[in-house]
Structures are given as structure tokens and as C-alpha cells.
C-alpha positions as CSV (number, residue, x, y, z in Angstrom):
1,X,8.8,1.8,13.8
2,X,5.8,1.3,11.5
3,X,2.2,1.8,12.8
4,X,2.7,0.3,16.3
5,X,0.7,0.9,19.2
6,X,0.7,-0.3,22.9
7,X,-2.1,-2.9,23.4
8,X,-3.5,-4.1,26.7
9,X,-3.4,-7.8,27.2
10,X,-6.6,-7.5,29.4
11,X,-9.0,-5.3,28.0
12,X,-7.3,-4.8,24.7
13,X,-7.6,-1.1,24.5
14,X,-4.6,0.4,22.5
15,X,-2.7,3.7,23.2
16,X,-0.1,5.5,21.3
17,X,3.4,4.6,22.3
18,X,4.3,6.2,25.5
19,X,5.9,5.7,28.8
20,X,3.6,3.5,30.5
21,X,4.0,0.9,33.2
22,X,0.2,-0.3,32.7
23,X,-2.9,0.2,30.8
24,X,-4.7,3.6,31.9
25,X,-8.1,1.8,31.9
26,X,-7.7,-1.5,33.6
27,X,-3.9,-1.6,35.0
28,X,-3.5,-4.7,32.8
29,X,0.2,-5.2,31.1
30,X,0.9,-3.9,27.9
31,X,2.4,-5.0,24.6
32,X,3.6,-3.5,21.7
33,X,1.3,-4.3,18.6
34,X,2.2,-3.6,15.2
35,X,0.2,-3.3,11.8
36,X,2.3,-5.9,9.9
37,X,0.5,-5.4,6.5
38,X,3.4,-4.2,4.1
39,X,6.0,-4.1,6.6
40,X,9.5,-4.5,5.6
41,X,11.5,-7.5,7.2
42,X,15.0,-5.8,6.6
43,X,15.5,-2.1,6.1
44,X,17.0,-1.0,2.7
45,X,19.7,0.7,4.4
46,X,20.1,-2.2,7.0
47,X,23.1,-2.0,9.4
48,X,24.4,-5.2,10.7
49,X,22.5,-5.0,13.9
50,X,19.4,-5.9,15.4
51,X,18.2,-2.0,14.2
52,X,17.6,-3.7,10.7
53,X,14.5,-4.9,11.7
54,X,13.5,-1.2,12.4
55,X,10.1,-1.5,10.9
56,X,9.2,-4.4,13.6
57,X,10.5,-2.5,16.8
58,X,8.9,0.6,18.7
59,X,11.9,3.0,18.0
60,X,15.1,2.9,16.4
61,X,18.3,4.0,17.9
62,X,20.4,6.8,16.2
63,X,23.6,4.7,17.1
64,X,22.5,1.5,15.2
65,X,25.9,-0.1,14.9
66,X,25.1,-2.5,17.8
67,X,23.7,-4.8,19.3
68,X,22.6,-8.0,17.5
69,X,23.5,-9.8,14.1
70,X,25.1,-12.3,16.6
71,X,26.7,-15.6,15.0
72,X,24.8,-18.7,14.5
73,X,27.1,-21.5,14.3
74,X,27.3,-25.4,13.8
75,X,28.4,-27.5,16.5
76,X,29.6,-30.5,14.6
77,X,30.9,-32.4,17.4
78,X,28.2,-32.2,19.8
79,X,25.6,-32.5,16.7
80,X,27.5,-36.1,16.0
81,X,27.3,-37.0,19.6
82,X,23.6,-36.4,19.9
83,X,22.5,-37.5,16.6
84,X,20.8,-34.1,15.6
85,X,21.9,-30.8,13.7
86,X,22.9,-28.5,16.4
87,X,23.2,-24.8,15.9
88,X,24.6,-22.2,18.6
89,X,23.2,-18.5,18.8
90,X,26.1,-17.0,20.4
91,X,24.7,-13.9,22.2
92,X,27.9,-13.6,24.1
93,X,29.1,-11.7,21.0
94,X,27.0,-8.5,21.7
95,X,28.8,-5.6,23.5
96,X,28.5,-6.6,27.1
97,X,28.3,-10.3,26.2
98,X,24.7,-11.2,26.8
99,X,21.2,-11.0,25.1
100,X,20.4,-8.4,27.5
101,X,22.0,-6.0,25.2
102,X,19.4,-5.9,22.9
103,X,16.7,-5.2,25.7
104,X,18.9,-2.4,26.9
105,X,19.5,-0.9,23.4
106,X,15.5,-0.7,22.9
107,X,14.8,0.6,26.4
108,X,17.5,3.2,25.8
109,X,16.0,4.0,22.3
110,X,12.6,4.6,23.9
111,X,14.2,6.9,26.9
112,X,15.7,9.2,24.2
113,X,12.6,9.5,22.2
114,X,10.5,10.4,25.3
115,X,13.4,12.7,26.8
116,X,14.3,10.9,29.8
117,X,17.9,11.8,31.2
118,X,18.2,8.7,33.8
119,X,17.4,5.1,33.1
120,X,16.8,2.8,35.9
121,X,16.9,-0.8,36.1
122,X,16.7,-3.9,38.6
123,X,18.9,-6.8,37.5
124,X,20.7,-9.8,38.6
125,X,23.7,-8.6,36.6
126,X,23.5,-8.8,32.9
127,X,20.8,-6.2,32.4
128,X,22.5,-3.9,34.8
129,X,25.9,-4.0,32.7
130,X,23.8,-3.9,29.4
131,X,21.8,-0.7,30.4
132,X,24.9,0.9,31.9
133,X,26.9,0.6,28.7
134,X,24.2,1.8,26.3
135,X,23.4,4.8,28.8
136,X,27.2,5.4,28.8
137,X,27.1,5.7,24.8
138,X,24.0,7.5,24.8
139,X,25.1,10.2,27.5
140,X,22.4,9.1,29.9
141,X,22.5,8.4,33.3
142,X,22.1,4.9,34.9
143,X,20.9,4.0,38.1
144,X,21.0,0.2,38.9
145,X,19.5,-2.1,41.6
146,X,21.4,-5.4,42.2
147,X,20.6,-8.0,44.8
148,X,23.6,-8.5,47.4
149,X,27.1,-7.0,46.9
150,X,28.2,-9.2,43.6
151,X,27.3,-6.4,41.0
152,X,30.4,-6.8,38.7
153,X,32.1,-4.1,36.6
154,X,28.8,-2.2,36.4
155,X,30.2,0.8,37.8
156,X,33.1,1.0,35.3
157,X,30.4,2.6,33.0
158,X,29.8,5.4,35.6
159,X,26.4,4.2,36.4
160,X,25.2,4.8,39.9
161,X,24.9,1.2,41.4
162,X,23.1,-0.1,44.5
163,X,23.7,-3.5,46.1
164,X,20.4,-4.1,47.7
165,X,19.9,-6.3,50.6
166,X,17.4,-8.7,49.2
167,X,16.5,-10.9,45.8
168,X,16.0,-9.6,42.4
169,X,12.4,-9.6,43.4
170,X,13.0,-7.1,46.2
171,X,15.0,-4.9,43.7
172,X,12.1,-4.8,41.4
173,X,9.5,-4.0,44.0
174,X,12.1,-0.8,45.0
175,X,12.4,0.1,41.4
176,X,8.2,0.4,41.3
177,X,8.4,2.5,44.3
178,X,11.3,5.0,42.8
179,X,9.0,5.0,39.7
180,X,6.3,6.9,41.7
181,X,9.2,9.5,42.9
182,X,11.2,10.4,39.7
183,X,10.9,11.3,36.3
184,X,13.1,8.8,34.9
185,X,12.9,5.6,32.6
186,X,12.3,2.6,34.1
187,X,13.2,-0.5,32.5
188,X,11.1,-2.7,34.4
189,X,8.3,-0.2,34.5
190,X,7.3,2.7,32.1
191,X,9.9,1.0,29.3
192,X,9.2,-2.5,30.0
193,X,6.9,-3.3,27.1
194,X,9.2,-1.4,24.8
195,X,12.5,-2.9,26.1
196,X,11.4,-6.4,26.1
197,X,10.6,-6.1,22.1
198,X,14.5,-6.2,21.7
199,X,14.4,-9.7,22.6
200,X,12.4,-10.8,20.1
201,X,15.2,-10.0,17.1
202,X,17.1,-13.1,18.0
203,X,14.1,-15.2,16.5
204,X,14.5,-12.5,13.2
205,X,18.0,-13.3,13.0
206,X,17.7,-16.9,13.3
207,X,15.0,-16.9,10.3
208,X,17.5,-14.6,8.3
209,X,20.6,-16.8,9.0
210,X,18.8,-19.8,8.2
211,X,17.7,-18.3,4.7
212,X,13.9,-18.4,5.9
213,X,13.8,-21.9,6.9
214,X,13.1,-22.2,10.7
215,X,14.6,-24.9,12.7
216,X,12.6,-27.6,14.2
217,X,13.3,-26.8,17.9
218,X,14.9,-23.8,19.8
219,X,16.3,-24.3,23.3
220,X,16.8,-21.5,25.7
221,X,17.3,-20.5,29.7
222,X,14.5,-19.1,31.0
223,X,14.4,-16.3,34.2
224,X,11.7,-13.9,33.7
225,X,10.2,-15.6,30.8
226,X,10.9,-12.5,28.8
227,X,13.1,-14.1,26.1
228,X,11.1,-17.1,25.8
229,X,8.0,-15.3,25.3
230,X,9.8,-13.1,22.8
231,X,11.2,-15.7,20.7
232,X,7.7,-17.0,20.1
233,X,6.6,-13.6,18.9
234,X,9.6,-13.2,16.8
235,X,9.0,-16.2,15.0
236,X,5.4,-15.7,14.7
237,X,5.9,-12.3,13.2
238,X,8.6,-13.4,10.9
239,X,6.3,-16.0,9.5
240,X,3.2,-13.8,9.2
241,X,5.1,-11.2,7.0
242,X,6.6,-14.0,4.7
243,X,10.2,-13.5,6.0
244,X,10.2,-17.2,7.4
245,X,8.8,-20.6,5.8
246,X,7.6,-24.1,7.4
247,X,6.1,-24.6,10.8
248,X,7.3,-22.6,14.0
249,X,9.9,-24.3,15.9
250,X,9.1,-26.0,19.0
251,X,10.4,-24.0,21.8
252,X,12.2,-25.6,25.1
253,X,12.8,-23.8,28.1
254,X,15.1,-24.5,30.9
255,X,15.2,-23.0,34.6
256,X,17.5,-23.8,37.4
257,X,16.4,-26.4,39.8
258,X,16.9,-23.6,42.7
259,X,14.7,-21.1,40.9
260,X,12.0,-22.8,38.4
261,X,8.6,-21.2,39.0
262,X,8.0,-21.5,35.3
263,X,8.7,-24.9,35.3
264,X,7.0,-25.9,38.5
265,X,3.9,-24.4,36.7
266,X,4.4,-26.3,33.4
267,X,4.9,-29.6,35.5
268,X,2.0,-29.3,37.6
269,X,-0.3,-27.7,34.9
270,X,-1.2,-25.1,37.3
271,X,-0.9,-21.1,37.5
272,X,2.4,-19.8,38.5
273,X,3.2,-19.2,42.2
274,X,5.8,-16.7,43.3
275,X,9.0,-18.6,44.9
276,X,12.1,-17.3,46.7
277,X,14.9,-18.2,44.3
278,X,17.9,-20.3,45.8
279,X,20.3,-21.1,42.8
280,X,23.9,-20.5,42.2
281,X,22.9,-19.2,38.7
282,X,22.6,-15.6,39.2
283,X,21.1,-14.5,35.9
284,X,18.0,-17.0,36.7
285,X,17.6,-16.0,40.2
286,X,14.1,-14.7,39.7
287,X,11.2,-16.0,41.9
288,X,8.3,-13.8,40.4
289,X,8.6,-13.9,36.6
290,X,6.8,-10.9,34.7
291,X,6.4,-13.0,31.7
292,X,5.8,-16.3,33.2
293,X,2.3,-17.2,32.0
294,X,3.2,-16.0,28.3
295,X,6.4,-18.3,28.8
296,X,3.9,-21.3,29.5
297,X,1.8,-20.4,26.7
298,X,4.6,-20.2,24.1
299,X,5.9,-23.5,25.4
300,X,2.3,-25.1,24.8
301,X,1.5,-23.6,21.4
302,X,4.8,-24.4,19.9
303,X,4.5,-28.0,21.2
304,X,7.5,-27.5,23.6
305,X,8.0,-27.7,27.1
306,X,9.6,-26.1,30.3
307,X,11.6,-28.2,32.7
308,X,14.0,-27.5,35.7
309,X,17.7,-28.8,35.8
310,X,19.1,-30.0,39.2
311,X,21.4,-27.6,40.7
312,X,24.4,-30.1,41.1
313,X,24.5,-30.8,37.4
314,X,24.4,-27.1,36.1
315,X,28.3,-27.0,36.5
316,X,28.9,-29.7,34.6
317,X,26.9,-29.4,31.6
318,X,28.5,-25.6,31.3
319,X,31.7,-27.4,31.0
320,X,30.5,-30.1,28.6
321,X,29.2,-27.2,26.2
322,X,32.6,-25.7,26.3
323,X,34.6,-29.0,25.9
324,X,32.5,-30.3,22.9
325,X,31.9,-26.9,21.0
326,X,34.8,-24.4,22.0
327,X,31.9,-22.0,23.5
328,X,32.2,-21.4,27.1
329,X,28.7,-20.1,28.2
330,X,27.7,-18.5,31.5
331,X,25.9,-20.9,33.8
332,X,22.3,-20.4,32.1
333,X,24.0,-21.9,29.2
334,X,24.7,-24.8,31.2
335,X,21.0,-25.1,32.3
336,X,19.8,-24.8,28.6
337,X,22.5,-27.5,27.7
338,X,20.8,-30.0,30.5
339,X,17.7,-29.7,28.9
340,X,18.9,-30.4,25.8
341,X,20.4,-33.5,26.8
342,X,17.4,-34.4,28.3
343,X,15.4,-33.9,25.4
344,X,17.2,-35.9,23.3
345,X,17.4,-38.8,25.7
346,X,13.8,-38.6,26.0
347,X,13.0,-38.5,22.5
348,X,11.2,-35.1,22.3
349,X,13.8,-34.0,20.1
350,X,14.1,-36.6,17.4
351,X,17.3,-37.8,15.4
352,X,18.5,-35.5,12.5
353,X,16.1,-32.6,13.9
354,X,17.8,-29.2,13.4
355,X,17.8,-27.5,16.8
356,X,19.1,-24.0,17.9
357,X,20.5,-23.6,21.6
358,X,20.6,-20.1,22.6
359,X,23.8,-19.3,24.6
360,X,22.6,-16.1,26.4
361,X,25.9,-15.0,28.1
362,X,29.1,-15.8,28.4
363,X,31.2,-17.7,30.8
364,X,33.9,-15.4,30.9
365,X,32.4,-12.6,32.8
366,X,34.1,-10.8,34.5
367,X,36.7,-9.9,31.8
368,X,39.9,-10.9,33.6
369,X,40.7,-7.4,34.6
370,X,40.7,-5.7,37.8
371,X,37.7,-3.3,38.1
372,X,37.5,-1.2,41.2
373,X,33.4,-1.9,42.0
374,X,31.8,1.3,43.3
375,X,28.3,0.5,45.0
376,X,26.4,1.5,47.8
377,X,25.0,-1.2,50.3
378,X,21.4,-0.5,51.0
379,X,18.3,-2.4,52.6
380,X,15.4,-3.1,50.3
381,X,14.0,0.4,51.5
382,X,13.2,3.3,49.1
383,X,14.2,5.6,52.0
384,X,17.6,4.2,52.0
385,X,17.8,5.1,48.3
386,X,16.5,8.7,48.7
387,X,19.3,9.2,51.6
388,X,21.9,8.0,49.3
389,X,20.9,10.3,46.7
390,X,20.8,13.4,49.1
391,X,17.0,13.7,48.8
392,X,15.2,13.8,52.2
């Protein structure tokens, strides 16, 4: 952490690092802002994890062995088939097998710094498991709000899991209500600006793993827009401090056809509109993306785009990546592959270009063993949570 503050996107006032959901002056959204002058890209005592970039993160965890420094591998068969140099960034190599481990680690590091004993998050699945696991390692309590009853093995980590009758966006609304009632850390609230910083370390690692030469393009799935926006931030920061050379890569995002609020705004060149997601890709089932406008801006500034992939094509794209590379992604990876194929066919990605496909999660979740799922089914009502917690 080097001279970092919270800066409001609207009024641009700054605040010292704190557990804040919004700007105290105007209620605008907050981002972490750094004094990059003299910042060290990789710490002298650098661990083989995302914490090697400690000067460029708001907090550094005491347990710095994970996550991050995931493999960046060549995909020769698929490269030959597409006529490009394709590299895969394997985020399924993180402890709970998705890139959300980075955000969870940053959130829990902040929670520890601020003295929180409980961390709460709303999640479609991957973030829930990442937060539960990181809290277990840190000795903190985790409270998780997931839509429906398909919450996977989250309770195996000792988390308090609520299956909420509603969508992810209903879970987020419930999280906001709980924040008014409990002295906890909330990943989507008072820890959000800090937690999201973990995602940008993917861009740092790509720059480091490619010996400072940035790729021509990066393709990634998009849900809330956090990862996409933070990739842009990471490449910008790495270039600014001299840790990367050449132009920033074009950023291409992919959304599931049943949950395309950002892609629809991009296609129609209009502001984002909230939708009700209807997709089988659970990790992308977000209809009110918090970082949606920033994601559109990242695509526009980089010369990229954001597109939707038809629901009936996603399973085939997922299998295609596994069959041609030996990497079995989650269905969000299939969405990204669908975009990659369309971009190559349409000429947006030219022959011979170096492209990184971010594989955000594993197709092997759950992990092939039986875990008793412990959850409490509740409606999307804060009083139901309070009743379940024994608070009247």
C-alpha cells in the first residue's frame, strides 16, 4: 500500500482508506487512487502471489501465499486453427478455482485492517466460495447471500449461507439493507472499492509473464463489469510505472445472451438499463452491473467491444475449448470463447495477433466429492435474515 486514498468518481474528493460504501460528500461511487510516482511494481521480497504487487494494492495480507500468479499458457492447436497466437490465463488455478479469489483476498485483507469480525457478500456462486474460504483461513465469520438453492460447497468452509428467493440483484439489495444493521464488512458495500482492486492484478501478471510486452488483445467474460474495468486499470497502471511496454491491449468482453445489459448498451450506444437475467450461466447472471458504465468505457478507450453470445451456443463453445486446449472452463469461459471466435471471423482480431483469453473459472466445480450443503432458504426480505439470526 503506497500513498493510496479513496477518490469519488463524481466530485473527485478524496478520503483516507476507510470502510465506505459511497462518497460522504455526494454519495458517488469510490475508487482507490494511488500515487504511482516511485511505486515499486514487484516487491523486493515478492511472494509468488498477487501480493507481490503490494505497492499497488490498498492492503497487503499477512497470509500472502495465495491467490494469484496463475499460469499463462500457450494454446498451440487452437492458435493454429484460428491463425493467431492464443494464450490462456488460467484463473481456475486459484485456491477456489476462480478469479474471485483475488477480490476475496483483497476484501478480507481490508476487513482485517479495519477490525471486522464478519464479512458478508452477495454472490452467484464463485465469490461466495472465495469469501468463505478466505474468511476461514483468516478466522473470520462469513455470511453469504446466494440466489436460489444452488449454493455449491460454500458451507463446507463454515460460512453462514442463505439461499435467497430471487436473483443476484435481489441478494445485493438485501446486502445493502444488512449493512445498515450490522457492524460487518460487506464485499458489495463498505469493502467494495477495496475488494475490486484484487482483480486488476490479472493485468499485472500478464505484463510480467510476457516480459513487459503487452498482448494485442484480451478477451474476457463480463458480468458486473468489475473484472473488465479492472483489467483496463491494471494495464494502464503497469504502463504508467514502466512495468509494461507498447500500446494497451484492446479489451473484448462477452456476456451471456440471457444476461446482456452491458452488451446491449454497447450495441445500441445508450446508457445501461437494468434487466432481469435469464441465463444458464450462473456466474454471469447479473442484470444490474455495478461497473457496467466503466466496462463500456474500458472497451471504448481500448478500441475493443462487448458482445452477447447466444445461450444455445455456450455449451458447445465450452466443450470446444476443452477439446482443443485441454482446459475445461466454466460456462463463462464458453461465453468468452464464443466472442473470440466471432472476433476472429469478423476480422476484429487479425491473423498473427497475440491474444490472451482469461479463463475465469473451472468447469470442474463442484469438485467430485459429496459435501452436505447447509443453507437456510429465505425470501428476499431483511426481516427473514434477522429472524434466522435470532434477532427480533
